[in-house]
C-alpha positions as CSV (number, residue, x, y, z in Angstrom):
1,M,0.1,-0.1,0.0
2,D,1.6,3.2,-1.1
3,D,1.7,6.1,1.5
4,F,-0.8,8.1,0.6
5,N,-3.9,5.5,0.2
6,R,-2.1,4.1,3.9
7,S,-2.8,8.1,5.6
8,F,-6.5,7.2,4.3
9,R,-6.5,4.8,7.4
10,Y,-4.6,6.7,10.3
11,Y,-4.7,10.5,11.1
12,F,-3.0,12.7,12.7
13,T,-3.8,16.4,14.8
14,Y,-1.5,18.9,16.0
15,E,-1.9,18.6,19.6
16,G,-0.4,14.2,19.1
17,T,-4.0,13.1,18.8
18,L,-3.1,10.0,16.2
19,Y,-6.2,8.3,14.6
20,R,-6.5,4.9,13.4
21,F,-10.2,4.5,10.8
22,N,-11.7,0.7,9.8
23,N,-15.2,0.9,7.8
24,D,-16.9,2.3,10.2
25,E,-14.6,2.5,13.2
26,E,-12.9,5.1,15.0
27,F,-9.9,4.5,17.1
28,Q,-7.8,7.8,18.4
29,Y,-4.7,6.9,20.4
30,K,-3.4,10.5,22.1
31,I,1.3,10.5,22.4
32,K,2.0,12.7,25.0
33,Q,5.2,14.8,22.6
34,D,6.3,18.1,22.6
35,E,4.2,20.2,20.2
36,D,6.7,21.1,18.0
37,F,7.0,17.1,16.8
38,C,3.4,17.0,17.4
39,I,1.6,19.9,15.0
40,E,5.0,18.4,12.3
41,L,3.7,15.0,12.4
42,Y,0.4,16.7,11.3
43,L,2.0,18.5,7.9
44,R,3.8,15.5,7.3
45,N,1.0,13.5,6.2
46,P,0.8,12.7,2.8
47,M,-3.1,14.0,3.0
48,E,-1.9,17.3,5.1
49,M,1.3,18.1,1.5
50,D,-1.1,16.9,-0.9
51,A,-3.4,19.5,0.6
52,N,-0.8,22.1,0.8
53,K,0.4,21.4,-3.2
54,F,-3.3,21.6,-4.0
55,A,-3.8,24.9,-2.4
56,Y,-1.0,27.0,-3.5
57,K,-1.8,25.7,-7.0
58,E,-4.7,27.2,-6.5
59,M,-4.2,30.5,-4.5
60,E,-1.7,30.6,-7.4
61,N,-3.8,30.1,-10.3
62,I,-6.5,32.6,-8.9
63,I,-4.0,35.6,-9.0
64,R,-2.2,35.1,-12.5
65,K,-6.3,35.2,-13.4
66,N,-6.9,38.6,-11.4
67,I,-3.3,40.6,-11.8
68,G,-3.8,44.0,-12.4
69,I,-7.8,43.6,-12.4
70,F,-8.1,45.3,-9.0
71,G,-5.1,47.7,-9.2
72,D,-1.4,48.0,-7.1
73,D,-2.4,47.9,-4.2
74,N,-3.7,44.1,-4.1
75,I,-1.6,40.8,-3.7
76,S,0.7,40.2,-7.0
77,L,2.4,36.8,-6.9
78,M,5.5,38.5,-5.5
79,D,2.6,38.5,-2.3
80,L,2.3,34.2,-3.1
81,E,6.3,33.5,-2.8
82,K,6.4,35.5,0.4
83,N,3.8,34.0,2.2
84,K,4.9,30.6,0.6
85,Q,6.5,28.7,3.8
86,F,2.3,29.1,5.1
87,F,1.7,26.3,2.6
88,F,5.3,24.8,2.4
89,P,7.2,25.5,6.3
90,D,10.5,24.5,7.3
91,F,10.4,21.4,9.0
92,K,13.1,21.6,12.1
93,I,12.2,18.2,14.1
94,I,11.2,15.4,10.9
95,T,13.0,16.2,8.3
96,D,13.1,15.1,4.8
97,N,14.7,12.6,4.8
98,I,13.4,10.4,7.6
99,A,9.6,11.6,7.9
100,K,8.3,8.2,6.3
101,Y,10.3,6.7,8.8
102,I,8.4,8.9,12.2
103,I,5.1,8.9,10.4
104,K,5.0,4.1,9.5
105,I,6.4,4.3,12.8
106,C,3.2,6.5,14.7
107,Q,0.9,4.9,12.6
108,A,2.4,1.5,14.2
109,L,2.0,3.0,17.6
110,T,-1.7,3.3,16.9
111,E,-1.9,-0.2,15.5
112,L,-0.7,-1.7,18.2
113,A,-2.6,0.5,20.8
114,Y,-5.4,-0.3,18.8
115,Q,-4.7,-3.8,19.4
116,N,-4.6,-3.6,22.9
117,S,-7.7,-2.1,23.0
118,M,-9.1,-5.3,21.4
119,E,-7.5,-7.1,23.4
120,I,-5.8,-8.8,20.8
121,I,-2.2,-8.4,22.6
122,D,-2.5,-8.7,26.4
123,N,-0.9,-5.5,28.8
124,H,2.6,-6.2,29.1
125,I,3.3,-6.9,26.0
126,F,1.0,-4.1,24.5
127,R,3.7,-1.7,26.9
128,Q,6.6,-3.5,26.1
129,K,6.6,-2.9,22.2
130,E,5.2,1.0,23.1
131,M,8.4,1.4,24.9
132,E,10.0,-0.3,21.7
133,I,8.4,2.5,18.9
134,Y,9.3,5.6,21.5
135,W,13.3,4.3,21.6
136,A,13.2,3.8,17.9
137,I,11.0,7.5,17.0
138,N,14.1,8.5,19.7
139,Q,17.0,6.9,17.8
140,V,16.3,8.2,14.5
141,L,15.5,11.9,16.2
142,E,19.1,11.0,17.9
143,K,20.6,9.6,14.1
144,N,19.8,13.2,12.7
145,N,20.6,14.9,15.0
146,K,17.8,16.3,16.8
147,V,16.5,16.2,20.6
148,K,15.4,13.2,21.3
149,L,11.3,12.8,22.3
150,S,10.3,13.5,26.0
151,F,7.6,10.8,27.5
152,N,6.0,9.1,30.1
153,L,5.6,5.2,30.2
154,E,2.2,6.0,32.2
155,E,0.3,8.6,31.1
156,L,1.3,8.0,27.4
157,L,-2.1,5.3,26.8
158,L,-5.0,7.0,26.6
159,V,-7.5,5.4,24.3
160,G,-10.9,5.1,23.3
161,N,-12.2,8.5,23.9
C-alpha cells in the first residue's frame, strides 16, 4: 500500500492525537509529545502535504488570472511567494530524510494501541512494544541530530475517548 493511500487509515492532529479508521470504526491514541513534534507530524501527513500543494497551486492560478484587475495595492505573485512558507513550512524536527519513517512508526504505535484495546495483545506486551517504538523514534531523531522526544510510559496510553 503506498504512503498516500495508507495515510487514509491514519490521521494525526496538531496536539498529538493519532486516529485509526477502519470502515465505520474510529480509534484514538494520544501521544504525549512536544507540541512542535506533533505539529510537524500532522503537516508531514501525505494527505496534508497534498492538500497544501493543491491550495498553493489554486491560489497561484487565481492570482495569475486576476493580476492587474484590482489595482497595484492588491495581492500579487510576489506576495504569494513571500507567503509560500504557510503552504510549505520549514521542518526542524521531522526532516525530509526521516519523515516517512517517523510517520510509519507513529502509525505502528496507533495500530499497536488499537490491538491492545481490542485485547488482541495483552497489556504487558503492549507496554513493552510501545516502549520499543518510542525508543525507535528517539533513535531516528538522534541519528539526525535532533532532540530526543520525551515520554512518560505511565501517561502514554489514553485510548477509547
